[in-house]
C-alpha atoms as one frame of an Amber mdcrd trajectory, in Angstrom:
protein
  34.628 -69.067 -63.356  31.069 -67.747 -62.794  28.320 -70.241 -62.057  26.167
 -68.713 -64.797  27.575 -68.154 -68.298  26.219 -65.502 -70.683  25.594 -66.942
 -74.116  25.256 -65.390 -77.551  21.695 -66.655 -77.770  18.944 -64.033 -77.585
  15.173 -63.985 -78.005  13.181 -60.955 -79.103   9.865 -60.353 -77.276   7.099
 -60.577 -79.906   4.162 -60.882 -77.489   3.369 -60.011 -73.872   0.189 -61.011
 -72.042  -1.640 -61.346 -68.778  -4.236 -63.922 -67.664  -6.572 -62.041 -65.335
  -9.140 -64.713 -64.406  -8.037 -68.286 -65.060 -11.270 -69.696 -63.656 -13.218
 -67.892 -66.330 -10.765 -68.447 -69.204  -7.103 -69.140 -69.818  -7.131 -66.526
 -72.583  -4.599 -63.784 -72.005  -4.887 -60.013 -72.460  -2.248 -58.644 -74.870
   0.050 -55.928 -73.512   2.679 -53.643 -75.007   4.859 -53.506 -71.896   4.912
 -54.830 -68.323   6.468 -53.715 -65.091   7.862 -56.806 -63.385   7.989 -57.108
 -59.594   9.263 -59.995 -57.447   5.678 -61.250 -57.490   5.436 -61.170 -61.289
   3.039 -59.029 -63.273   0.403 -57.038 -61.377  -3.101 -58.406 -62.021  -1.799
 -61.702 -63.423  -3.515 -64.856 -62.248  -0.135 -66.538 -61.753   1.438 -63.617
 -59.863   2.446 -63.882 -56.256   5.429 -64.827 -54.118   3.723 -68.099 -53.145
   1.061 -70.275 -54.658  -0.992 -73.351 -53.726   0.602 -76.569 -54.901  -1.037
 -78.183 -57.934  -1.090 -81.607 -59.667   2.419 -81.038 -61.040   4.005 -81.350
 -57.609   1.765 -83.899 -55.858   4.731 -86.222 -55.428   6.322 -83.538 -53.243
   3.387 -81.724 -51.553  -0.284 -82.348 -50.759  -2.568 -80.395 -53.071  -3.088
 -76.715 -52.068  -0.009 -76.600 -49.811   1.490 -73.087 -49.846   4.793 -73.255
 -51.760   7.166 -70.767 -53.429   5.755 -69.536 -56.720   8.140 -70.463 -59.519
   5.373 -70.409 -62.133   4.905 -66.643 -62.429   5.478 -66.647 -66.192   4.538
 -68.907 -69.085   7.107 -68.380 -71.842   6.820 -69.814 -75.342   8.739 -69.466
 -78.548   7.254 -68.050 -81.724   8.873 -70.950 -83.635   7.168 -73.537 -81.428
   3.787 -71.867 -81.775   4.119 -72.027 -85.544   5.092 -75.709 -85.360   2.129
 -76.458 -83.077  -0.236 -74.724 -85.492   1.169 -76.668 -88.447   0.833 -79.959
 -86.602  -2.732 -79.144 -85.625  -3.646 -78.057 -89.157  -4.603 -74.453 -88.294
  -3.242 -71.241 -89.742  -1.917 -69.909 -86.459  -2.077 -70.191 -82.678  -2.663
 -66.810 -81.050  -0.463 -66.620 -77.889  -3.491 -65.317 -76.025  -5.279 -68.652
 -76.577  -2.649 -70.568 -74.607  -2.342 -68.104 -71.745   1.182 -66.985 -72.701
   2.985 -64.370 -70.631   5.851 -63.913 -73.078   6.630 -65.116 -76.582  10.274
 -65.003 -77.667  11.590 -65.339 -81.229  15.090 -66.555 -81.971  15.929 -68.891
 -79.073  16.374 -72.458 -80.370  14.630 -75.272 -78.486  13.276 -72.881 -75.821
  11.110 -75.578 -74.218  14.202 -77.521 -73.223  16.315 -74.723 -71.765  18.197
 -75.959 -68.662  16.384 -75.245 -65.366  18.009 -72.275 -63.545  18.989 -70.597
 -66.842  18.363 -66.857 -66.869  16.710 -64.662 -69.453  17.854 -61.079 -68.972
  16.373 -57.962 -70.560  18.013 -54.620 -71.535  17.460 -52.956 -68.142  18.641
 -56.018 -66.194  15.206 -57.515 -65.558  15.908 -61.200 -65.082  13.701 -64.288
 -65.176  14.869 -67.685 -63.912  13.801 -70.770 -65.880  11.878 -73.201 -63.624
  11.205 -76.122 -65.975   9.346 -77.348 -69.055   5.661 -76.457 -69.047   3.843
 -79.653 -69.901   0.739 -79.360 -72.157  -2.692 -79.621 -70.635  -6.298 -79.414
 -71.893  -7.036 -75.837 -70.678  -5.826 -74.130 -73.900  -7.959 -76.592 -75.933
 -11.145 -74.933 -74.719 -10.017 -71.479 -75.794  -8.660 -72.739 -79.143 -11.952
 -74.530 -79.792 -13.805 -71.223 -79.451 -11.648 -69.710 -82.217 -10.994 -72.777
 -84.353 -13.923 -75.173 -83.902 -12.959 -78.807 -84.273  -9.251 -78.244 -83.605
  -8.977 -77.618 -79.847  -8.606 -81.267 -78.909  -5.486 -81.511 -81.121  -3.510
 -79.038 -79.013  -2.222 -81.238 -76.218  -0.563 -83.789 -78.499   0.727 -81.177
 -80.955   2.292 -79.189 -78.089   4.302 -82.056 -76.610   7.880 -80.835 -76.251
   6.854 -77.374 -77.511   4.764 -75.872 -74.696   7.546 -73.629 -73.451   8.756
 -73.029 -69.897   7.683 -71.545 -66.623   9.812 -68.932 -64.924  10.050 -66.617
 -61.920  11.522 -63.179 -61.219  15.087 -62.862 -59.917  15.444 -59.101 -60.699
  12.714 -56.561 -61.228  12.451 -54.245 -64.211  10.432 -53.567 -67.322   9.806
 -55.596 -70.456   8.339 -54.313 -73.705   7.564 -55.626 -77.180  10.755 -55.693
 -79.235  13.061 -56.024 -76.220  15.755 -58.669 -76.517  16.259 -61.211 -73.706
  19.740 -62.742 -73.473  20.182 -66.352 -72.356  22.557 -67.222 -69.485  23.064
 -70.902 -68.647  24.394 -72.795 -65.596  27.989 -73.924 -65.787  27.377 -77.550
 -64.838  27.156 -81.000 -66.426  23.800 -82.587 -67.129  23.017 -84.271 -63.817
  20.642 -86.912 -65.152  23.298 -88.314 -67.513  25.770 -88.604 -64.652  23.187
 -90.095 -62.312  22.041 -92.645 -64.878  25.646 -93.655 -65.458  25.988 -94.182
 -61.717  22.630 -95.907 -61.287  21.277 -93.174 -58.978  17.935 -92.614 -60.686
  14.891 -94.729 -59.783
């Protein structure tokens, strides 16, 4: 039995983007296609084989420690973006406003895909799911520029809907309209087992 199981679930790429200068703005540049290397997308702020550690991993590493970059991509679902917009009370959330790398349509509950799942494109390009991407205030500033008075609503509206981060396992090319197939680990949910055995703090 393989350790990774192909599923029937697929997501169609409806948006591709690249953040080129995160210090200036989180807003992403829309693209029609991208060539994916082991470092991610060329010219992307989050590209690279390694990265300095950030606030998300302070329990493991002092800030700015060089660590493996498993946050090369920010992937969201079209369905979640619509739900976020509805909760915020705006007509739509442009993926560029939240610094998205990829938006997929058709994958249910994308934000909670199991870590280590794979998303594989038509030519074999493969992204590995790192974990849920927790909402922060950075998109609020961009949203506020386009929808004044609504930016501050993003963080709460995006809870459980902010998508996932991912890194490259196999290089290739992705384009608008491509379909990414979901592969999931063949393993039980560890946290449920650990809680049953009293192993979690």
